[in-house]
N, C-alpha and C positions, 0 to 999 in steps of 0.2 A: 657573171650571172648568165651570160649567153650560153656558156657550156652547160650550165645547170639546166637552163630552159629547154635545151634541145637534146636531152637524154644522157648526159654523162653521169655515171654512178659516183657515189660519194668518195669511195676510196681512190678513184682515178682523179676526180676533180681536186681533192685536197692535195694530192701529190703534184699535180700540174701547177697549181697556184704556189705551192711551196717552192717548187723548182724555179719558176719564173721569178719569184721574189728573191731567191738566193742569187740568181744570175744578175739581178739589179742591185745587189748589195743591201737588201732590205731584210731585216729580221722580223718575221711575221709568223703567226700561228693561225690556222684556219679550222673552222668547225662547220660542217655542212650537214643539214638535214633536208628532206624533200620540201620543207616549207620555210626554212630559215638558213641564213648564212651569217656566221660570226667571224669577224676578222680582227685580230689583235696585232698591232704594229708597234714595235719598239724603236725609239730613236733617242737622241741625246737629251731630249726634254722629258722622257718618260715613256709610258705605254698608253696607247690609244686603242680603244675597242669600239668597233662599229658593228651594229646588228642590222641586218636587212631582211625584210619579209619578201620571200621569193616564191614563185609558183613554178613547178616543173611542168613542161609541156610535152608535146609529141616529139618523138625522135626525128631529127632532121639531119640526115647524113651529109648533105652537101654543105650546110652551114657549119657542122662540126669540122668537115674537111678544110674549109676556108679559114675558120677560126684557128685551127691548129697551125696553119701556114703562117698566120700573123704572129702567133705566140712564138713560133720557132724563130722568126726574124727578130722579134723583140729580145728573145733570149740570147741570140747571137749578136745583139746590139747593132743590127742593120737598120733599125728604125727606132724612133724615139717613142716614149710612152704616149705623148700627145697624138702622134700619128697612128700608133697602134689603137688608141681609144677611138679615133675617128674611123679607122678601117673596121673595127669590130662593130661600131654602131651602124656603119654602112651595111655590113653583113646582116645584122639583125633586122634592118629595115628593108632589105632587098626582097623582091617578090619570089615566090616559089619557082623552081625550075620548070614545073609543069602546070598548065592551066587546070582549072577545076574539072572540066569535062574529062581530061585525060586521067586525072587522079580518080575520078568516079568510076571510069571504065576499069582502071587497074584494081580498084577495090572490089568491083563486081567479079572480075576474073579471078582474083585471089580467093574469094569466097567460093566460087564455083570449083576451083581447083582443089580446095580443101574438101569439098563434098565428094569429089572423085577419090581423093586419097583416103577418105573415110569409108570407101567402098560403096558410095552412092551410085545411083543409076544416072542415065543421061538426063532424065526428067529432074532428078535432084540437082544436077549441075545447073540446069536452066533456072530452077526456082531459087537456088542459093545465090546465083548471080544477080537475079532480080532484087533479092533482099539486100545483097551487098550494095547495089546501086542506091537503094532507098536509104541505107545507113549512111552512105556518103552524103546524101542530101540532107539528112537530119543533122549531121555534124556541121555542114555548111550553113544551115539555117541558124544553128546555135551561135556560130561565129558572127553571122551577119546581124542578128538581133541582139547580140550581147548577153544572151542568157547564161545562167550558171552552168559550168561544165558538168556538175553532178546531175543535171537533169537529163543529159544525153543517155546515160545508161538505162534507166527505167523506161524511157520513151522508146529507145531503140529495141530493148528487149520485148516490149509489148508489140511493137510494129512487126518485128521479125517473126514472133510466134503467131500473131493473128493472120499475117499474110501467108505463112506456110500452111496453117490450118485451112484457110480459105482456098488455097490452091489445091490442097489434098481433097477437100470436100466437094468443091464446085468445078474444078478445071481438069486435073489429071492426078492419077495416083502417085503419091510420093511419100517418102518417110519424113513426116513433118518435123519430127524431133531432130533428125540428122540435119535436115535443111536449116532449121532454126540455129543449131549449133554452128554450122558452116557459115551462115549469114552473119553471125555475130563474132566471128573469129578475130576480126581486127580490133574489137573492143574488149575481148576477154583478156584479163590482165596476167596471162601466163608469164610474159616477159618480166613484168614488174615483180612477180613472185620470185622468179629466178634471181633477178638482180638483188632483191631484198635478202635472200638467203646467202648470196655471195658477200654482201656487205656484212652480214652477221658473222660469216665464216672468217673474214679478215679482220674482225674486231671493231667494226664501225657499228656499234650496238644501237645508238640513237637513230641513225639514218636507216639502218636495216629494220629496226622495230617499227619505225614510222611508215616506211615503205610497205612492209608486210601488212600492217594494219590497213593501209590505204588500198592495197591490192585486194584484200579480203572484203572490205566494204564495197569496192567497185564491183566485185563479182556478185555480192549479195544484192546490190541495187539493180544490177543488170538482170539477175534472175528474178527479182521481184516483178519486173515488167512482164517477164515470160510467164510467171505463175498467175498473174492477173489475167493475162490473155487466155491461158488454159482454162481458168474458171469461167471467164466471160463467154468463151466459145466451147464449152464442154460438150455440147451436142454435136459439134463438128468433128470431134476426135474419133478417129478410127484406129483399129489395130494396124500398126505399121506393116507395110509389105516387106517381104524379104526378097528383093530382086537379086538376080545373079550379079556377081561382081562385074564391073565394067571390063571391057576388053583390055588386054595388056597395053594396047596402043594408047588408050585413054589414060591409063595409069602413068605411062612414060611421058605423055603429053602434059599431064598435070604436073609431074615432077619438074619438067623443064620450064613451064609457064609460071608456076608459083613463085620461084625466086625473082623473076623479072617483074611480076606484078607487085610483089612486096618491096622490091627496090624502088619502084615508082611511088608506092604508098609512103615509104620512108624518105622520099625526096632525094634519091641518089641519081646523079647525072649519068648519061649514057656511057661516059668514059669509065665509070665505076661499076658498070654492069658485069663485065667479064669475071672479075674476081668474086663478086657476089654470087654469080651463078655457079662458078667452080667450087667455091667453099660450101655453098648450100647443097649442091649435088654430092659433094664428098661426104657431108654429114648424113644425108639420106642413104647413100650407098652403104656406108659403114653400118648404120643402124639396121638396115634391112638385111645385111649380110650376117651380122652377129646375132640378131634376135632369134632366128630359128634354132641356134645351137646353145646359147647361153641365157636367153630370156631378155625381157625388156629392160631390166635394170642395168645389166652389163652392156647391152646395146646402147642405151642412153648415155652411159658413161663414155663408151668408146666413141660415139658420135660427137659428143661435146668435146672430147679430147681432140678428135680430128678437126673439128671446126675451129677450136682454139689454136691448134698448131698451124692450120692453114692461114688463119687471120694474122697470127703473129709473124709467120714467115713472110706474108705479104707486107706487113708493117716494116720488117727489117730490110727487105729487098727494095721497096719503093720509098722508104722513109716517110710513111704515111700512117695515120691512126689505124690501129687494128679494129676499132669499132666500126669502120666503114664496111668491112666484110662480115664482122661478127654479128652485128645486130640483126640484119635481115636474115642471115642464116639461122640464127637461134630461134626466130619466131616460128619456124616450122617444127622445131624440136620441143618447145616448151609445153608443159603439161596442163595448160589452161582448160582444154576441152575435157579432161578427166575431172577437174574440179567442178565444171558445169554439170557433168553427168552425176557427180556425187549429190549435188543439190536437187537434181531432177529425181534421183532415186528416193531421196528423203521426202520430197513432196508426194511421191506415190506410195509413201508408207513402207518403202523397202529399206528399212533401217540398216540391216546388216550389209546390204549391197552398197548403200550410201556411204557407210563408214569405210568399207573396203576401197571404194573409189577415192575417198578423201585421203586415206592412208597412201594409196598408190600415187596420188598427186604429190604429196610431200616427199615420198621416196624417190620419184622420178626427178623432182626438182633438186633434191640433194645430190643425186647422181650427176645431173647436169653441172651443178656447182663444182663437184669433185673433179669432173672431167676438165672444166675450164681452168681450175686452179692448178691441176697437174700439167696441163698444156703450157701454162705460164712458167712453170718450173723447168720444163723440158726445152721449150723454145721461147725464151724471154723476149717480149716485144721491145723493139728499139724505142718506140714512143710510149709514153704513159697512157695516152688516149687509146 
């Protein structure tokens, strides 16, 4: 359940568990969905089926890294099952590699970098960073007070929208909608949408369908908070400015800083940063190089293919999980922002534009899935994770 809790997709999780069971001489069948885990074990006395209610959590790269190391030792029979259980429990109980202030600053910087990548101004960068810091505080408060996770999305959406409107109206001219989108980027379920389509593509229909529904509901509840803020502060809304694109140095700075910030957000240790940065920059470079010639669809496919090949190559060379480099790199490519814009257009009664954005979201997600699956065929990962 530790692998499930920290971001392992169903098709990878089931294969890992089946492989470990086979190495231990146990005949078992596993079925995983985002909210349930079914294990059926056969022995001389018959078949025993166990059902566990589980909840998926945030991606935690470091714990996935350490858990994979324990499972590799168990598969090689270097440690016993009891020792492996104790070590996995120790990993689960271990504190995060970065204290909350560091993660909050990383969240703020990642939101500001996304604002720059969306061609926002310097003022947009500052405002988005402030909102990202607030979002980190909201998530922290939810954890401390034990509130339901589903309350975070509408509250965060409302706070992000109302703060961006207040800054635009009372403090300095910014594009409040761009800033709201950038400030919420760590909560927009673009990665979940891509993972869900990947699970559906490889035949894991129950897990993929459940995850897809969950991603759509998360996006809707997030946008619910935004919509309420827009109605509440309707008099603050101004026509968004169209500032000049930020200087190319800002663009390149954001491209370099964003992978590091997301690496911290996803709890990757410093030793794992270099491969995350390299794979992320590879995906961005391929996307921006291909897009002017062949369009966003081909560029997205090529970028996902490059990220997948780079991650799998790292996995083969270092005997480590490909998810370490793959997950932070994919967050920059996923189409969650377009899905948000689709709902925004619908709220403004721009139905045709909203439908177009929604279709583009699905199309880009499919292109990402196609690129990742193709990369797995060209450069098969040595590890299942």
